Backbone bond lengths (Angstrom), bond angles and torsions (degrees), N, CA, C in turn:
res aa  C-N    CA-C-N  psi(-1)  N-CA   C-N-CA  omega(-1)  CA-C   N-CA-C  phi
1 M - - - 1.436 - - 1.549 109.93 -
2 V 1.331 115.89 -45.05 1.540 122.48 179.35 1.404 107.54 -62.43
3 A 1.336 117.74 -50.61 1.562 120.39 -175.21 1.454 107.82 -60.49
4 G 1.326 128.15 -36.91 1.351 128.51 -176.03 1.560 111.00 -67.96
5 K 1.319 113.67 -38.63 1.468 123.21 178.01 1.599 107.67 -68.50
6 F 1.273 118.54 -41.24 1.438 127.63 179.13 1.566 109.91 -59.84
7 I 1.316 116.78 -43.59 1.434 124.82 -179.57 1.594 106.57 -66.18
8 A 1.278 111.97 -48.26 1.524 119.51 -179.66 1.573 109.88 -50.61
9 G 1.493 111.06 -50.30 1.467 116.50 177.95 1.559 111.83 -56.33
10 I 1.240 117.71 -39.98 1.493 121.02 -174.07 1.589 107.69 -67.68
11 V 1.375 115.21 -36.45 1.527 117.90 -179.70 1.558 106.97 -65.76
12 L 1.309 113.50 -47.45 1.588 117.87 -178.47 1.536 107.06 -60.25
13 A 1.354 117.04 -46.61 1.442 117.52 -178.34 1.477 111.20 -54.01
14 G 1.303 119.33 -39.47 1.398 126.14 178.23 1.486 114.55 -61.06
15 S 1.362 115.92 -44.16 1.363 119.83 -177.36 1.479 111.63 -71.95
16 V 1.348 118.69 -24.13 1.483 120.40 -179.67 1.542 105.17 -77.58
17 A 1.267 117.90 -36.31 1.471 125.12 179.86 1.432 113.84 -55.05
18 A 1.479 112.92 -37.60 1.446 121.96 -174.58 1.463 112.92 -67.85
19 G 1.342 120.94 -16.10 1.459 129.76 -178.84 1.488 112.74 -93.93
20 T 1.303 116.84 -154.56 1.515 116.04 179.28 1.396 113.57 -85.66
21 L 1.426 123.51 -11.26 1.393 126.68 -178.76 1.571 115.73 -98.37
22 V 1.250 119.03 156.60 1.474 117.76 -178.63 1.527 102.84 -127.93
23 F 1.381 116.32 126.83 1.501 126.54 175.05 1.616 109.99 -77.06
24 T 1.255 109.50 118.79 1.565 115.33 -177.35 1.527 115.25 -101.59
25 G 1.325 117.35 10.19 1.499 124.33 -179.96 1.470 112.18 -85.26
26 A 1.330 120.54 -3.40 1.396 119.79 -173.70 1.556 114.05 -54.96
27 E 1.261 113.74 -36.12 1.516 116.99 179.42 1.457 113.02 -63.14
28 T 1.322 116.94 -42.10 1.490 125.69 179.99 1.577 107.27 -62.35
29 I 1.393 114.69 -46.92 1.496 120.78 -176.70 1.609 103.23 -65.42
30 D 1.333 119.53 -42.81 1.506 116.18 -177.98 1.454 110.48 -62.99
31 N 1.359 117.13 -39.44 1.489 122.45 178.72 1.654 108.48 -56.49
32 V 1.226 114.48 -49.38 1.350 122.99 -175.63 1.528 110.69 -65.49
33 K 1.311 115.98 -37.14 1.471 119.91 176.37 1.499 108.02 -67.88
34 S 1.363 118.12 -40.99 1.563 120.52 179.15 1.538 107.53 -58.96
35 Q 1.353 113.91 -44.23 1.487 114.80 -176.66 1.499 111.69 -67.60
36 L 1.368 117.64 -40.49 1.497 118.65 171.48 1.417 117.57 -57.58
37 N 1.347 117.96 -44.11 1.570 125.00 171.17 1.531 106.54 -52.56
38 K 1.291 117.44 -48.12 1.509 121.42 -171.64 1.556 107.13 -63.16
39 Y 1.428 113.04 -49.93 1.505 112.13 -174.06 1.563 110.19 -75.05
40 S 1.372 114.94 -23.58 1.419 110.72 176.15 1.530 112.17 -68.09
41 D 1.419 116.61 -32.56 1.456 120.02 177.52 1.520 109.95 -62.53
42 M 1.480 115.54 -44.62 1.387 123.04 -173.63 1.586 102.83 -64.17
43 I 1.259 120.67 -46.61 1.517 120.00 -178.27 1.520 109.24 -60.42
44 A 1.347 124.96 -43.87 1.368 129.61 175.07 1.487 109.29 -53.27
45 N 1.382 116.42 -48.19 1.494 120.14 -174.91 1.605 108.26 -65.41
46 Y 1.355 107.99 -35.86 1.608 113.30 -179.12 1.502 106.71 -63.94
47 E 1.242 118.53 -50.31 1.431 123.83 -178.41 1.523 113.76 -55.72
48 K 1.456 111.96 -38.68 1.472 117.01 -176.42 1.648 107.71 -70.65
49 S 1.365 113.51 -41.98 1.416 121.78 172.04 1.471 116.99 -50.31
50 E 1.442 107.91 -55.09 1.416 118.52 179.05 1.499 113.11 -54.42
51 G 1.426 118.48 -44.41 1.492 121.51 179.39 1.591 108.73 -63.87
52 S 1.192 117.91 -35.22 1.520 123.05 -178.80 1.508 105.36 -70.70
53 L 1.224 117.97 -43.07 1.509 115.81 -177.11 1.499 111.77 -72.89
54 L 1.413 119.45 -34.04 1.480 122.56 174.49 1.473 112.09 -63.60
55 S 1.410 113.58 -34.59 1.546 117.08 177.11 1.519 110.41 -68.66
56 K 1.320 117.84 -40.70 1.454 121.10 -177.83 1.512 108.64 -68.64
57 I 1.290 120.92 -42.75 1.483 122.51 173.98 1.502 112.21 -54.77
58 T 1.342 114.11 -43.25 1.606 118.93 177.05 1.449 108.99 -60.86
59 D 1.354 122.62 -42.39 1.322 121.31 -176.22 1.533 111.53 -71.85
60 I 1.391 119.53 -38.75 1.373 121.46 175.70 1.452 114.83 -62.63
61 K 1.360 117.44 -38.91 1.416 121.31 177.51 1.586 109.11 -65.15
62 G 1.220 119.53 -43.26 1.469 126.91 175.54 1.463 113.75 -53.68
63 N 1.411 112.74 -52.01 1.399 121.02 178.99 1.608 112.68 -62.46
64 A 1.356 113.90 -40.98 1.439 120.38 177.95 1.557 113.81 -62.83
65 S 1.363 111.87 -42.17 1.507 118.66 -178.62 1.577 106.06 -67.64
66 A 1.350 120.97 -42.37 1.444 123.39 -177.82 1.580 106.49 -63.73
67 A 1.371 117.38 -48.80 1.340 116.77 -176.45 1.572 115.64 -62.44
68 I 1.373 113.89 -31.40 1.490 118.68 -178.40 1.539 106.84 -77.75
69 A 1.302 116.07 -34.67 1.467 117.06 179.12 1.463 113.08 -68.37
70 Q 1.330 117.78 -38.88 1.480 127.43 174.33 1.565 108.60 -60.22
71 A 1.298 115.80 -47.28 1.514 121.17 177.88 1.534 111.79 -58.96
72 N 1.274 113.68 -44.72 1.493 119.11 -175.55 1.565 106.88 -67.87
73 D 1.355 118.99 -38.21 1.370 122.47 177.73 1.519 110.42 -60.84
74 T 1.326 110.86 -48.27 1.526 115.39 -177.90 1.542 112.70 -66.13
75 I 1.279 116.50 -37.54 1.454 119.07 176.10 1.474 113.31 -66.81
76 A 1.367 116.54 -38.14 1.482 117.44 178.40 1.602 113.90 -67.87
77 D 1.343 112.71 -33.16 1.444 118.72 -179.66 1.440 107.06 -71.20
78 K 1.336 117.80 -42.57 1.545 118.27 -171.88 1.628 106.43 -74.51
79 N 1.283 117.05 -33.12 1.420 122.19 175.07 1.548 111.23 -60.07
80 G 1.380 113.72 -43.31 1.379 117.50 175.17 1.447 116.49 -58.43
81 K 1.345 114.79 -45.40 1.431 122.14 177.74 1.553 113.59 -64.27
82 I 1.268 116.49 -36.24 1.472 123.12 -179.66 1.502 106.67 -66.12
83 T 1.424 115.65 -43.69 1.483 119.77 -177.10 1.511 110.47 -65.23
84 A 1.279 115.98 -37.12 1.486 121.27 178.18 1.507 108.63 -65.49
85 L 1.388 114.50 -46.29 1.467 115.62 -172.61 1.621 108.25 -71.78
86 N 1.265 117.74 -28.40 1.448 120.29 179.13 1.504 110.37 -66.08
87 K 1.350 110.19 -43.97 1.501 120.04 177.34 1.571 111.80 -60.30
88 S 1.365 116.37 -42.38 1.335 121.55 172.17 1.512 117.08 -59.91
89 K 1.339 107.79 -45.27 1.544 113.98 176.69 1.496 113.46 -58.50
90 A 1.353 114.17 -42.80 1.526 119.17 -177.54 1.547 107.21 -58.23
91 E 1.415 107.98 -46.46 1.497 113.72 -173.88 1.595 107.03 -63.01
92 L 1.233 117.70 -42.13 1.465 122.99 -177.92 1.534 110.29 -66.40
93 E 1.294 116.47 -38.51 1.458 117.95 177.88 1.481 109.63 -64.94
94 D 1.399 114.81 -42.89 1.491 113.38 173.20 1.570 113.50 -56.13
95 Q 1.286 111.13 -40.76 1.487 110.59 -179.05 1.475 112.83 -70.02
96 V 1.298 117.82 -34.05 1.547 121.50 171.95 1.546 110.16 -58.72
97 K 1.317 115.41 -47.67 1.473 116.03 179.45 1.526 112.94 -60.62
98 Y 1.374 117.00 -35.54 1.359 123.35 -178.35 1.582 107.00 -69.32
99 L 1.375 116.20 -40.61 1.473 118.98 176.35 1.493 111.75 -65.20
100 N 1.278 115.45 -42.41 1.525 113.48 -178.05 1.547 108.39 -66.45
101 K 1.298 120.31 -32.59 1.410 124.15 171.85 1.526 111.51 -60.30
102 C 1.288 117.00 -45.83 1.492 121.29 173.49 1.498 112.27 -58.43
103 L 1.274 112.35 -46.50 1.585 116.22 -177.77 1.517 108.20 -64.38
104 A 1.314 119.92 -36.99 1.486 120.32 177.51 1.566 110.43 -59.40
105 E 1.435 107.44 -51.27 1.405 111.06 179.60 1.543 118.53 -63.80
106 L 1.385 114.32 -33.76 1.440 115.97 176.46 1.462 115.99 -71.51
107 G 1.386 113.30 -32.34 1.517 120.51 174.49 1.551 108.34 -59.41
108 A 1.316 117.57 -44.07 1.508 116.90 -177.25 1.554 112.01 -68.52
109 K 1.324 112.88 -29.54 1.495 117.01 -179.61 1.532 116.02 -101.00
110 A 1.335 116.10 23.24 1.456 121.14 -167.42 1.637 109.58 -73.93
111 D 1.272 113.10 -31.00 1.459 112.81 176.57 1.527 113.08 -73.28
112 K 1.244 117.41 -37.44 1.474 121.41 -178.76 1.433 112.52 -85.21
113 L 1.247 114.19 -28.77 1.526 116.11 -173.83 1.490 112.33 -120.53
114 S 1.324 114.18 60.53 1.577 122.29 -178.70 1.533 107.08 -67.58
115 A 1.228 118.59 -38.59 1.435 120.25 -176.00 1.489 107.15 -73.50
116 D 1.320 114.72 -40.63 1.473 112.39 -179.87 1.560 111.97 -74.95
117 L 1.343 107.78 -24.06 1.565 108.48 176.79 1.493 112.95 -66.53
118 K 1.390 114.37 -35.81 1.406 118.84 177.28 1.606 114.08 -60.23
119 T 1.362 107.74 -41.39 1.471 112.03 179.13 1.530 108.43 -74.35
120 S 1.256 120.09 -32.34 1.485 118.87 175.71 1.521 113.64 -66.42
121 Q 1.439 113.18 -34.47 1.398 115.64 173.47 1.572 118.26 -61.36
122 E 1.369 107.44 -37.72 1.453 115.14 176.70 1.567 109.32 -65.15
123 N 1.367 112.97 -42.06 1.495 116.17 179.29 1.506 106.26 -64.10
124 L 1.358 120.38 -35.94 1.407 122.08 -176.22 1.579 109.52 -64.71
125 A 1.277 113.46 -39.73 1.453 119.90 -176.80 1.501 107.80 -63.21
126 A 1.293 114.30 -39.83 1.490 117.67 -176.98 1.463 108.81 -70.72
127 K 1.330 116.99 -41.13 1.481 121.85 177.91 1.602 112.69 -65.10
128 T 1.349 111.70 -38.98 1.459 116.99 168.25 1.407 114.33 -51.14
129 A 1.356 114.20 -54.14 1.464 118.28 -176.14 1.598 110.37 -57.12
130 E 1.381 109.72 -42.98 1.463 110.56 175.10 1.454 118.92 -59.60
131 L 1.470 114.25 -36.05 1.342 119.95 178.98 1.627 112.15 -65.64
132 E 1.213 110.29 -42.14 1.470 118.52 176.66 1.484 113.45 -62.91
133 A 1.304 115.67 -36.80 1.516 121.88 172.53 1.494 107.79 -66.90
134 T 1.250 118.81 -39.76 1.526 123.58 178.64 1.552 108.31 -63.17
135 Q 1.371 115.10 -49.17 1.466 118.77 175.49 1.440 115.48 -52.03
136 A 1.430 108.53 -45.02 1.535 111.39 174.78 1.439 113.77 -58.93
137 E 1.307 119.53 -44.71 1.396 125.96 176.15 1.556 115.59 -55.66
138 L 1.311 111.83 -43.90 1.488 118.45 177.29 1.640 110.15 -64.15
139 A 1.403 113.16 -42.58 1.466 120.37 174.67 1.487 108.51 -52.94
140 K 1.300 115.86 -52.40 1.495 124.60 -174.24 1.672 108.12 -61.28
141 A 1.385 110.07 -39.02 1.509 112.69 -178.10 1.497 110.72 -71.68
142 K 1.332 117.24 -32.98 1.494 123.99 171.74 1.557 110.47 -59.26
143 S 1.349 114.21 -47.83 1.469 117.49 -177.72 1.576 107.96 -69.37
144 D 1.268 120.22 -38.30 1.488 121.35 172.73 1.530 113.91 -57.21
145 L 1.400 109.96 -39.74 1.469 117.68 -179.13 1.516 109.26 -65.49
146 S 1.335 113.20 -39.90 1.500 113.61 178.93 1.524 114.28 -68.69
147 E 1.212 114.31 -33.15 1.524 118.38 179.28 1.496 108.00 -70.95
148 T 1.334 115.69 -33.40 1.541 118.36 -178.98 1.534 105.66 -68.08
149 K 1.371 116.75 -42.75 1.442 115.12 -177.39 1.479 108.98 -69.18
150 A 1.274 124.05 -32.63 1.466 125.31 172.00 1.447 113.11 -56.88
151 E 1.406 113.66 -50.05 1.509 119.85 177.94 1.516 113.98 -59.04
152 L 1.367 110.86 -40.67 1.627 115.02 176.92 1.577 109.56 -63.75
153 A 1.298 116.67 -40.89 1.493 117.95 -176.58 1.529 107.86 -66.54
154 D 1.314 118.06 -37.73 1.390 124.59 179.54 1.632 107.56 -62.09
155 T 1.405 112.67 -49.82 1.423 115.53 179.97 1.541 113.50 -58.62
156 N 1.393 111.92 -43.66 1.456 116.91 -179.99 1.522 112.54 -56.36
157 A 1.370 114.14 -42.31 1.443 124.82 178.75 1.634 109.29 -59.79
158 K 1.284 112.67 -46.55 1.475 114.23 176.85 1.465 115.35 -66.43
159 L 1.304 112.14 -36.75 1.501 116.91 176.14 1.545 111.90 -61.84
160 A 1.379 115.31 -45.64 1.472 118.34 177.05 1.510 114.54 -59.72
161 Q 1.363 113.78 -36.85 1.479 116.79 178.07 1.525 109.26 -68.06
162 T 1.306 114.48 -42.00 1.479 115.78 175.47 1.454 116.23 -54.77
163 K 1.401 113.16 -48.11 1.522 120.05 178.78 1.593 110.32 -58.78
164 S 1.328 114.99 -37.82 1.414 117.87 -179.62 1.534 113.58 -66.71
165 E 1.404 115.81 -40.27 1.376 122.51 -180.00 1.545 108.79 -67.11
166 L 1.351 114.40 -42.91 1.450 116.12 174.93 1.581 115.31 -57.39
167 A 1.318 113.15 -44.10 1.380 123.18 174.36 1.535 114.16 -52.83
168 E 1.295 115.47 -45.52 1.469 122.70 179.19 1.514 114.12 -67.16
169 A 1.456 108.95 -38.73 1.509 112.42 174.78 1.455 114.47 -64.08
170 Q 1.428 114.87 -44.20 1.461 118.88 178.50 1.549 111.65 -59.87
171 A 1.387 122.35 -39.29 1.386 124.14 -177.98 1.523 109.39 -68.58
172 T 1.352 113.93 -35.11 1.625 118.13 175.86 1.511 107.26 -63.62
173 I 1.317 120.31 -44.36 1.485 120.84 -175.60 1.513 108.35 -66.15
174 A 1.425 116.71 -38.42 1.382 116.60 173.39 1.441 120.48 -58.65
175 N 1.437 113.82 -38.04 1.472 118.64 174.08 1.515 115.20 -68.59
176 L 1.276 114.36 -38.27 1.521 118.54 178.39 1.614 105.75 -68.18
177 T 1.252 120.29 -35.83 1.403 121.24 -179.03 1.640 113.06 -66.78
178 D 1.278 110.65 -34.86 1.509 113.38 171.98 1.472 116.24 -75.78
179 A 1.340 117.39 -25.87 1.500 125.15 171.96 1.464 107.77 -70.52
180 N 1.381 120.94 -43.11 1.411 123.41 174.45 1.550 114.96 -56.16
181 S 1.328 116.14 -42.07 1.466 125.37 -176.41 1.524 106.38 -63.31
182 D 1.374 118.06 -44.60 1.468 123.60 174.68 1.493 113.81 -58.11
183 L 1.352 117.54 -43.67 1.395 124.03 177.38 1.570 113.23 -64.07
184 E 1.312 111.68 -43.33 1.440 115.17 172.50 1.563 115.14 -59.64
185 A 1.278 116.04 -37.77 1.459 116.77 177.89 1.466 110.53 -67.54
186 E 1.258 117.77 -46.30 1.481 118.98 -178.88 1.556 111.02 -64.89
187 N 1.360 119.22 -34.62 1.412 121.21 174.24 1.570 111.05 -59.97
188 D 1.316 114.40 -43.48 1.473 121.31 179.85 1.527 104.47 -59.65
189 R 1.308 119.33 -46.02 1.513 119.02 179.44 1.373 113.32 -58.79
190 L 1.357 121.69 -52.28 1.459 129.93 177.89 1.627 107.40 -55.68
191 E 1.181 120.70 -41.61 1.406 123.17 179.41 1.612 114.09 -62.96
192 G 1.363 108.96 -34.30 1.468 117.17 176.87 1.564 107.78 -68.45
193 E 1.353 116.42 -42.83 1.526 120.04 179.80 1.497 110.19 -61.96
194 V 1.371 116.26 -42.29 1.475 119.85 -179.30 1.517 109.08 -67.50
195 N 1.307 120.20 -34.53 1.562 121.93 177.24 1.530 104.57 -67.17
196 A 1.282 121.98 -47.06 1.470 125.41 176.18 1.505 109.51 -52.53
197 A 1.284 117.76 -53.91 1.415 122.88 -179.66 1.524 114.88 -53.90
198 N 1.368 110.79 -50.25 1.534 119.28 176.35 1.589 110.44 -60.22
199 S 1.330 117.03 -34.82 1.422 117.69 177.08 1.547 114.09 -65.06
200 K 1.303 110.96 -44.06 1.534 117.02 174.25 1.519 113.45 -62.57
201 V 1.224 120.16 -31.21 1.500 126.50 177.99 1.589 102.66 -68.47
202 E 1.255 114.98 -47.55 1.483 117.72 177.11 1.475 114.65 -53.21
203 E 1.439 114.27 -46.70 1.429 118.55 177.45 1.585 114.87 -64.22
204 L 1.296 115.82 -36.45 1.425 119.73 175.31 1.436 114.28 -65.18
205 K 1.412 113.63 -37.11 1.469 119.16 177.99 1.540 112.78 -61.86
206 V 1.420 110.97 -41.36 1.479 117.87 179.31 1.567 109.68 -63.79
207 E 1.291 116.59 -44.47 1.467 122.53 -173.33 1.568 106.13 -66.82
208 A 1.387 117.65 -42.16 1.423 123.65 178.91 1.551 111.10 -57.55
209 A 1.419 114.41 -39.57 1.381 119.65 179.82 1.483 114.40 -66.95
210 K 1.415 109.70 -37.76 1.489 115.80 177.83 1.504 108.76 -66.57
211 A 1.331 121.40 -43.82 1.426 123.32 -177.39 1.584 109.48 -65.03
212 N 1.319 118.61 -42.01 1.469 119.52 177.28 1.499 112.51 -63.57
213 A 1.390 115.25 -33.97 1.529 115.09 177.41 1.565 108.82 -73.95
214 A 1.357 117.83 -30.04 1.489 112.98 -175.61 1.514 111.91 -78.45
215 V 1.326 117.43 -18.96 1.496 117.88 173.33 1.543 114.94 -105.11
216 A 1.280 115.42 10.43 1.510 116.17 -171.95 1.579 108.28 -69.54
217 D 1.244 122.24 -28.03 1.503 124.40 -173.39 1.602 107.71 -109.13
218 K 1.258 117.24 8.42 1.521 123.74 177.48 1.577 108.65 -98.97
219 A 1.339 115.01 121.30 1.426 120.25 175.82 1.452 106.84 -112.53
220 P 1.434 120.22 141.80 1.445 121.87 174.62 1.472 113.35 -61.49
221 L 1.380 119.34 160.88 1.539 123.33 176.10 1.423 109.49 -66.84
222 T 1.358 119.35 145.38 1.403 121.50 176.53 1.470 110.99 -84.24
223 Q 1.240 122.99 168.20 1.526 126.12 -179.70 1.521 109.33 -56.73
224 E 1.329 118.24 -46.14 1.519 121.14 -179.41 1.528 110.32 -60.44
225 E 1.354 113.76 -43.86 1.563 114.79 -176.53 1.554 108.47 -67.91
226 T 1.368 112.93 -30.02 1.505 114.60 175.90 1.487 114.78 -66.66
227 D 1.364 113.56 -43.32 1.457 122.08 -177.24 1.465 109.58 -66.65
228 A 1.407 124.42 -30.63 1.452 127.62 -176.53 1.411 111.74 -76.85
229 V 1.279 124.01 -15.40 1.414 124.47 -175.42 1.598 105.05 -70.07
230 E 1.382 113.46 130.06 1.553 121.26 177.11 1.442 105.87 -78.39
231 T 1.417 109.07 125.21 1.405 118.28 177.38 1.514 116.74 -116.22
232 E 1.370 114.26 1.93 1.495 117.78 175.55 1.488 112.45 -87.90
233 V 1.386 119.25 148.34 1.377 124.84 173.38 1.446 116.15 -128.63
234 P 1.318 124.49 149.89 1.496 122.20 -175.88 1.589 112.91 -63.05
235 A 1.282 113.01 148.90 1.516 114.27 176.91 1.462 107.78 -76.43
236 V 1.447 109.32 157.31 1.491 119.10 176.84 1.430 111.08 -83.83
237 E 1.354 116.79 135.42 1.488 123.72 -176.75 1.560 107.69 -102.30
238 D 1.495 112.49 142.01 1.454 114.57 177.93 1.519 110.33 -87.41
239 G 1.374 117.98 -170.46 1.464 118.25 -170.88 1.561 108.20 -77.18
240 D 1.420 124.18 -14.78 1.441 121.62 -177.07 1.521 110.71 -93.66
241 G 1.344 114.23 10.52 1.431 113.85 -179.36 1.438 116.86 88.39
242 G 1.390 112.02 -9.86 1.581 118.22 -179.83 1.526 101.44 -82.39
243 S 1.384 110.61 169.68 1.421 124.13 174.55 1.512 110.05 -107.87
244 K 1.186 115.70 150.18 1.515 121.52 173.11 1.512 116.46 -137.11
């Protein structure tokens, strides 16, 4: 809109120059045009930076969402494994209680049931092996749990970093928004100056039209009319009647 008014001002200035008057505000209008071009470039650079920041924010949000989803999947998987291991542990603990009960009963009947005791000892060895295997599984479960906690800590660190980057990007956008407001205010001021200049051009155009109308029926003296004008004057006489 400002550029259009500026062009209109140039056209009017040209029409005034064709008459008897000359418009001397061209330098001011050129300065305004230079400032407008400068601020147009600044606004274009701002829009380019804003687009780049919005793209970066979109990437950061996507990476954060993917990291959170992966962390949730990992936690759910580990929780399932822990639940299954806890169930196995409870079952094994019940079996251990049962075995201890059997051992107590076998100890009481050791003298009478030596043959049965041998068999029970064999069964005990088998159950002990199972217990050791269960203890190994529990140890592995604890190790897996530690790894899960480490992965969760790493994920939380990445999430914190992502939030920090997002906050920095939002602060940058806020600063650019403030700068854009200043540019818009300056653009409005320059537009007002251009409007004022265009108004002055309109005034000069009206005055030029009046001047042209005033001299439209006036023709300069011809050479003959100029030569016919009497230019001699009588001499001044002194008191004695003589001339000097």
